[in-house]
BALOBA-1460 file (C-alpha; in Angstrom, 3 decimals):
// residues 144
<rec num="1" residu="m" x="45.863" y="-19.342" z="-19.623"/>
<rec num="2" residu="v" x="42.266" y="-18.343" z="-18.742"/>
<rec num="3" residu="k" x="41.579" y="-14.828" z="-17.539"/>
<rec num="4" residu="r" x="39.204" y="-14.436" z="-14.670"/>
<rec num="5" residu="a" x="37.746" y="-11.204" z="-13.361"/>
<rec num="6" residu="k" x="38.626" y="-10.388" z="-9.815"/>
<rec num="7" residu="r" x="35.880" y="-9.519" z="-7.376"/>
<rec num="8" residu="k" x="36.094" y="-6.613" z="-5.024"/>
<rec num="9" residu="q" x="33.448" y="-8.150" z="-2.799"/>
<rec num="10" residu="n" x="31.638" y="-11.420" z="-2.569"/>
<rec num="11" residu="p" x="28.016" y="-10.806" z="-3.507"/>
<rec num="12" residu="r" x="25.357" y="-11.849" z="-1.041"/>
<rec num="13" residu="f" x="23.006" y="-14.401" z="-2.428"/>
<rec num="14" residu="i" x="19.893" y="-14.080" z="-0.311"/>
<rec num="15" residu="k" x="16.979" y="-15.053" z="-2.405"/>
<rec num="16" residu="q" x="13.636" y="-13.516" z="-1.557"/>
<rec num="17" residu="p" x="10.514" y="-14.774" z="-3.283"/>
<rec num="18" residu="r" x="8.679" y="-12.027" z="-5.081"/>
<rec num="19" residu="r" x="5.099" y="-11.483" z="-4.062"/>
<rec num="20" residu="d" x="2.486" y="-9.919" z="-6.197"/>
<rec num="21" residu="p" x="0.488" y="-7.744" z="-3.748"/>
<rec num="22" residu="s" x="-2.562" y="-7.923" z="-5.969"/>
<rec num="23" residu="l" x="-2.833" y="-11.661" z="-5.274"/>
<rec num="24" residu="t" x="-3.380" y="-11.249" z="-1.534"/>
<rec num="25" residu="a" x="-5.417" y="-8.055" z="-1.931"/>
<rec num="26" residu="s" x="-8.003" y="-9.873" z="-4.016"/>
<rec num="27" residu="l" x="-8.354" y="-12.818" z="-1.639"/>
<rec num="28" residu="p" x="-11.342" y="-12.758" z="0.692"/>
<rec num="29" residu="s" x="-10.532" y="-11.588" z="4.184"/>
<rec num="30" residu="y" x="-11.956" y="-13.667" z="7.038"/>
<rec num="31" residu="p" x="-12.521" y="-12.268" z="10.528"/>
<rec num="32" residu="v" x="-10.057" y="-12.682" z="13.331"/>
<rec num="33" residu="w" x="-11.270" y="-11.820" z="16.836"/>
<rec num="34" residu="q" x="-9.360" y="-9.871" z="19.488"/>
<rec num="35" residu="t" x="-10.512" y="-9.077" z="23.012"/>
<rec num="36" residu="g" x="-7.893" y="-6.564" z="24.145"/>
<rec num="37" residu="v" x="-10.305" y="-3.595" z="24.175"/>
<rec num="38" residu="i" x="-13.396" y="-5.443" z="25.394"/>
<rec num="39" residu="d" x="-15.441" y="-3.199" z="27.703"/>
<rec num="40" residu="l" x="-16.140" y="-4.883" z="31.036"/>
<rec num="41" residu="d" x="-17.429" y="-1.901" z="33.011"/>
<rec num="42" residu="g" x="-19.591" y="0.375" z="30.872"/>
<rec num="43" residu="p" x="-23.275" y="0.299" z="29.953"/>
<rec num="44" residu="w" x="-22.618" y="-2.341" z="27.274"/>
<rec num="45" residu="s" x="-20.364" y="-4.474" z="29.456"/>
<rec num="46" residu="w" x="-19.763" y="-8.116" z="28.659"/>
<rec num="47" residu="k" x="-19.974" y="-8.861" z="32.404"/>
<rec num="48" residu="k" x="-23.748" y="-8.307" z="32.262"/>
<rec num="49" residu="i" x="-24.319" y="-11.433" z="30.162"/>
<rec num="50" residu="e" x="-25.374" y="-14.637" z="31.868"/>
<rec num="51" residu="l" x="-22.811" y="-17.330" z="31.132"/>
<rec num="52" residu="n" x="-25.350" y="-19.832" z="29.786"/>
<rec num="53" residu="y" x="-26.854" y="-17.192" z="27.481"/>
<rec num="54" residu="f" x="-23.406" y="-16.303" z="26.140"/>
<rec num="55" residu="f" x="-22.526" y="-19.903" z="25.293"/>
<rec num="56" residu="s" x="-25.910" y="-20.873" z="23.883"/>
<rec num="57" residu="n" x="-26.809" y="-17.695" z="21.939"/>
<rec num="58" residu="i" x="-23.958" y="-15.246" z="21.409"/>
<rec num="59" residu="l" x="-20.923" y="-17.460" z="20.870"/>
<rec num="60" residu="p" x="-22.561" y="-19.617" z="18.140"/>
<rec num="61" residu="k" x="-23.486" y="-16.468" z="16.188"/>
<rec num="62" residu="i" x="-19.936" y="-15.107" z="16.450"/>
<rec num="63" residu="q" x="-18.582" y="-18.482" z="15.364"/>
<rec num="64" residu="g" x="-20.967" y="-18.385" z="12.405"/>
<rec num="65" residu="f" x="-19.255" y="-15.236" z="11.153"/>
<rec num="66" residu="e" x="-15.978" y="-17.165" z="10.915"/>
<rec num="67" residu="s" x="-17.223" y="-19.063" z="7.865"/>
<rec num="68" residu="m" x="-17.926" y="-15.771" z="6.069"/>
<rec num="69" residu="n" x="-15.505" y="-13.243" z="4.667"/>
<rec num="70" residu="w" x="-15.802" y="-9.539" z="5.509"/>
<rec num="71" residu="n" x="-17.492" y="-8.781" z="2.191"/>
<rec num="72" residu="e" x="-20.232" y="-11.252" z="3.099"/>
<rec num="73" residu="i" x="-20.531" y="-10.070" z="6.713"/>
<rec num="74" residu="l" x="-20.752" y="-6.361" z="6.008"/>
<rec num="75" residu="g" x="-23.958" y="-5.693" z="4.166"/>
<rec num="76" residu="r" x="-26.032" y="-8.432" z="5.779"/>
<rec num="77" residu="n" x="-27.442" y="-6.167" z="8.497"/>
<rec num="78" residu="s" x="-23.924" y="-5.722" z="9.844"/>
<rec num="79" residu="h" x="-22.171" y="-2.535" z="8.880"/>
<rec num="80" residu="e" x="-19.635" y="0.158" z="9.630"/>
<rec num="81" residu="v" x="-20.906" y="3.227" z="11.467"/>
<rec num="82" residu="r" x="-19.100" y="6.524" z="11.772"/>
<rec num="83" residu="v" x="-18.388" y="7.370" z="15.400"/>
<rec num="84" residu="d" x="-20.045" y="10.774" z="15.018"/>
<rec num="85" residu="q" x="-23.310" y="8.943" z="14.193"/>
<rec num="86" residu="i" x="-23.512" y="6.737" z="17.283"/>
<rec num="87" residu="g" x="-25.285" y="7.906" z="20.427"/>
<rec num="88" residu="k" x="-23.707" y="10.556" z="22.666"/>
<rec num="89" residu="k" x="-23.475" y="8.096" z="25.557"/>
<rec num="90" residu="a" x="-21.496" y="5.693" z="23.351"/>
<rec num="91" residu="q" x="-19.230" y="8.511" z="22.129"/>
<rec num="92" residu="k" x="-18.542" y="9.492" z="25.755"/>
<rec num="93" residu="r" x="-17.747" y="5.872" z="26.614"/>
<rec num="94" residu="l" x="-15.190" y="5.761" z="23.789"/>
<rec num="95" residu="v" x="-13.529" y="8.850" z="25.305"/>
<rec num="96" residu="d" x="-13.505" y="7.174" z="28.736"/>
<rec num="97" residu="l" x="-11.813" y="4.123" z="27.193"/>
<rec num="98" residu="n" x="-9.295" y="6.255" z="25.245"/>
<rec num="99" residu="l" x="-10.673" y="4.798" z="22.010"/>
<rec num="100" residu="d" x="-12.014" y="8.034" z="20.568"/>
<rec num="101" residu="d" x="-9.352" y="8.223" z="17.863"/>
<rec num="102" residu="f" x="-11.187" y="5.778" z="15.586"/>
<rec num="103" residu="e" x="-13.432" y="7.132" z="12.849"/>
<rec num="104" residu="k" x="-15.644" y="4.061" z="12.491"/>
<rec num="105" residu="l" x="-16.971" y="1.174" z="14.512"/>
<rec num="106" residu="v" x="-18.540" y="-2.001" z="13.196"/>
<rec num="107" residu="s" x="-21.913" y="-3.314" z="14.309"/>
<rec num="108" residu="l" x="-22.403" y="-7.068" z="13.938"/>
<rec num="109" residu="r" x="-26.091" y="-8.006" z="14.028"/>
<rec num="110" residu="l" x="-26.912" y="-11.117" z="16.022"/>
<rec num="111" residu="t" x="-30.705" y="-10.749" z="16.238"/>
<rec num="112" residu="g" x="-33.275" y="-8.018" z="15.580"/>
<rec num="113" residu="k" x="-31.955" y="-5.863" z="18.425"/>
<rec num="114" residu="q" x="-28.757" y="-7.525" z="19.595"/>
<rec num="115" residu="r" x="-25.412" y="-6.253" z="18.328"/>
<rec num="116" residu="v" x="-21.750" y="-6.841" z="18.974"/>
<rec num="117" residu="w" x="-19.738" y="-3.668" z="18.468"/>
<rec num="118" residu="g" x="-16.062" y="-3.472" z="17.724"/>
<rec num="119" residu="i" x="-13.216" y="-1.889" z="15.867"/>
<rec num="120" residu="k" x="-12.244" y="-3.435" z="12.540"/>
<rec num="121" residu="i" x="-8.650" y="-3.054" z="11.418"/>
<rec num="122" residu="n" x="-8.074" y="-4.962" z="8.184"/>
<rec num="123" residu="n" x="-9.530" y="-8.391" z="8.969"/>
<rec num="124" residu="v" x="-9.151" y="-8.092" z="12.765"/>
<rec num="125" residu="f" x="-12.290" y="-7.327" z="14.757"/>
<rec num="126" residu="k" x="-11.478" y="-5.939" z="18.193"/>
<rec num="127" residu="i" x="-14.530" y="-6.822" z="20.251"/>
<rec num="128" residu="l" x="-15.747" y="-3.849" z="22.257"/>
<rec num="129" residu="w" x="-19.404" y="-3.876" z="23.358"/>
<rec num="130" residu="w" x="-22.363" y="-6.165" z="23.821"/>
<rec num="131" residu="d" x="-25.448" y="-4.135" z="22.851"/>
<rec num="132" residu="p" x="-28.529" y="-6.277" z="23.582"/>
<rec num="133" residu="n" x="-31.063" y="-3.467" z="23.053"/>
<rec num="134" residu="h" x="-29.667" y="-1.617" z="20.037"/>
<rec num="135" residu="e" x="-28.748" y="1.443" z="22.131"/>
<rec num="136" residu="v" x="-25.301" y="2.311" z="20.768"/>
<rec num="137" residu="y" x="-26.750" y="3.307" z="17.397"/>
<rec num="138" residu="p" x="-30.499" y="3.653" z="17.884"/>
<rec num="139" residu="s" x="-32.687" y="3.087" z="14.836"/>
<rec num="140" residu="k" x="-34.519" y="6.060" z="13.487"/>
<rec num="141" residu="l" x="-38.050" y="4.841" z="12.946"/>
<rec num="142" residu="r" x="-39.669" y="5.999" z="9.738"/>
<rec num="143" residu="n" x="-42.903" y="7.984" z="9.692"/>
<rec num="144" residu="t" x="-42.754" y="8.964" z="13.359"/>
């Protein structure tokens, strides 16, 4: 006669693969675009862009960022900017849009003056403003 232990309950066998968080943390993060907060009415409205100009000049540059990871994008004339450093008009516009709870925005450089501004959360870039004249965060010229 073979003795067998009796079970009080049947164990649940749900196997979950273990993930090492350091593996995904070290992988390069590529941009993902979102348009949910895009500003269509303010001084840096996307409605002010001519359709042909958007498709021939702006969209190709944005698509070019998709082949780069965030480490490559930030530091090549594109950078994070603290909200308290941008212009007062831009700060007021963030309040008007109920987006004044973010500490930083990201400026993506398209040309010498032209910028796309947005909010970066992890790898997601929430497109906010089209700044063709570098007005959101004006340059401080040296020796003036």
